[in-house]
Residue, then its C-alpha position, 0 to 999 in steps of 0.5 A: m302830854p302823849i309819848e311820841d313813838d320814838d320817845r318810848p323806850r325801845k324794848k331790847i331785841s332778842h331772839e330764842i332759837g326756833q321761836d315761832l316767826y309768824l307775828l315778827s314784821v319784815e323790819d323785826l327779821t331785819e332786826r335779829i337778822a343783824l343781831l345774829t350776825a353780829e353774834v357768829d361774828r364775834l363767836k368766830e373771833a373767841m373761836s379764832k383767839k382759842r384755837a390761836s392759844k391752843d396752837a401756841a400752847d401745842a408748839f410750846f409744849k412740842s419743842 
């Protein structure tokens, strides 16, 4: 029984900065943009939490 395209396990999407984009389809590019956008949001959230911790420590030690 042949395996349908939908039944095949999908390769995990990854992206390497500077990677050649020539062979990627519009769908592939759209998936990568979503992946990278989610990663940027995650990084911004981590940065915000770290700033808040630093600001709290600075305020504590300045008092």
